[in-house]
Structure formats: structure tokens, C-alpha cells
C-alpha positions, 0 to 999 in steps of 0.5 A, spaced: 552 910 206 551 909 210 556 906 214 556 911 218 561 908 221 563 908 226 562 914 229 557 919 231 561 920 237 565 926 235 558 929 234 554 926 240 552 929 246 546 925 249 544 922 255 548 917 258 547 909 256 550 903 260 554 899 255 554 892 255 560 888 258 562 886 251 562 894 249 566 896 255 572 897 251 569 901 246 567 906 251 571 913 251 565 918 254 560 917 258 555 921 254 555 917 248 548 916 245 546 909 243 547 910 236 554 913 237 556 907 241 553 903 235 558 906 230 564 905 234 562 897 234 561 898 227 568 901 226 571 896 230 568 890 226 569 894 219 577 894 222 576 887 223 573 886 216 579 890 213 584 886 216 581 879 213 581 883 207 588 884 207 590 877 209 585 874 204 582 870 210 574 870 209 572 864 213 570 869 219 566 874 216 560 874 220 554 879 220 552 880 227 544 881 228 546 888 232 548 891 225 540 892 224 540 897 230 542 902 225 535 904 224 533 904 231 538 906 235 537 912 239 541 918 236 544 924 240 539 929 237 533 925 234 532 931 229 538 930 225 535 923 223 532 926 217 529 923 211 535 921 208 538 917 214 534 910 213 535 910 206 543 911 207 543 906 212 539 901 208 544 902 202 550 901 207 547 894 210 546 892 203 553 893 201 555 889 207 551 883 205 554 884 198 561 884 201 560 878 205 557 874 199 562 876 194 567 871 191 574 872 194 577 876 188 571 881 189 572 882 196 577 888 196 572 892 191 566 890 195 569 892 202 571 899 199 564 900 197 562 899 204 567 904 206 565 909 201 558 908 203 560 910 210 564 916 208 558 918 204 553 918 210 558 922 214 558 927 209 551 929 211 552 927 218 557 928 223 564 929 218 569 928 224 570 921 223 571 921 216 579 921 216 578 915 221 574 912 216 578 913 210 584 909 213 579 903 213 580 902 205 584 897 203 589 897 197 585 896 190 591 892 188 590 887 194 590 881 190 586 875 193 585 871 187 591 866 189 590 865 196 
């Protein structure tokens, strides 16, 4: 996935980082790594996309540049970034682009694919957030074709 969405926080113990002012609401622990904080931001963004998908309102779907930091953010334990991490991160970023570019009728399906990519990655890295990630799925029957 790849989206490791959101969360290496339950698995992180690392050096303290000062979050940007825009991230203060995302900070729960002072010992979060850069990657853990990034995952929290990703979770918050994905929750916003879920809400937009459920409402069929896609006018504000943006892909912030900071998503690319998934490849460079410092992990709590850098040795956990194995050879499968970056391909999963790349696959997740691609699923995000596919979601953004999909026609409205395909948005729920492509959104659920990006959530699935999060779960796939978290099955390899930090399984703790998987129950929270599963809550991000939208109902497959979400019909936005008439919106």
C-alpha cells in the first residue's frame, strides 16, 4: 500500500520532532517520528476523502505535495524500511492519483482500493492501526452517478 495510512504511531518510538503549526491537532505523543506524524496526516486526509466520497462531492479533492514525503520521512526504526516499503508507497501514491482522476461513478471503488493498499502495507509494517484503517472504507453500493 501502501498507505500506511496513517499510522505508524502505535509502532513508533523515536526521537522527538516539533510539528508544524498546521499539524498540532494531529500530535498525540511527543515521541512520534516524522513518518508517524506523516501517517496521521494521511489518515486525516483520507478521512476527508471518505466524507467527500460518501457525499459525492469531489470538487475539493486535492493531492498535497507532502504526500510524496512517504518515501523520505524518517521512520522511528529505519531498519524497518525494507525493500518492499518503497514499492508499496509508490503503489499507494498511484492509487491516490487514480482516485483523484477517476470519474465520479468510479470514485468509491478507487477510494476503497487506496484504503486496501493502506491495509496491505500495514500487514507488513505496524499492524496496530488496521482496525482504524478499515473504518475508512466506503460502502461499495455508494451510488454517485446521479449526483
